[in-house]
N, C-alpha and C positions, 0 to 999 in steps of 0.2 A: 503496501499499499505506500503510495506517495502522498507526502504531506506537505502543506505553505505553513511557515513561521512568520505569524501574521504581525508579529511581536514581541520582544524582549525585556527581560522584567530580570533585575538582580537578585540575587537570590536572598539578601541582607538587611532586607527592607526592615522598617519598625514594625514592635510586635504592634499586635492584631489588624497590621493591614493587610489587601490581603489584594494588591492591584493587579495582577496578572489573573486573577480569577474574576477579579469583577469585571476586567477588561472582555475575558472569553464569553460570561452572563451578556455581556451588552451585544454583542457579536450573537451571540446565543437567539438574546434578543430579537432578530435583527433575520434570522431565518437559515444562519451561519452555522456550519456543529464543528462549532469550535470548544476546546479540550487545552488543559494546560499539564509540559512536563517540564522534568525539569530535568537540565543537560549536566549530569557533572561535570563534565571536565572543566564548562566553561563556571559555575557557577551561580547559574539562572534559570528564573522557570521561561519559559519558550509558548507561549499562546499558537496552537496550531491547529487548520483548518484538512479537514482527511479529503483526498483527495481520487480520482481515480489513474 
């Protein structure tokens, strides 16, 4: 499965802050199948869209 990265967020955000999850939720509200994954190598959360 191919994925497109929509946005990147640093993993070290303030406690209680979930910007990647909020961004993904907003994309889902627009009808885009977005999910959050963590890239351990870069220490980032990636919001990705599944594609063909």
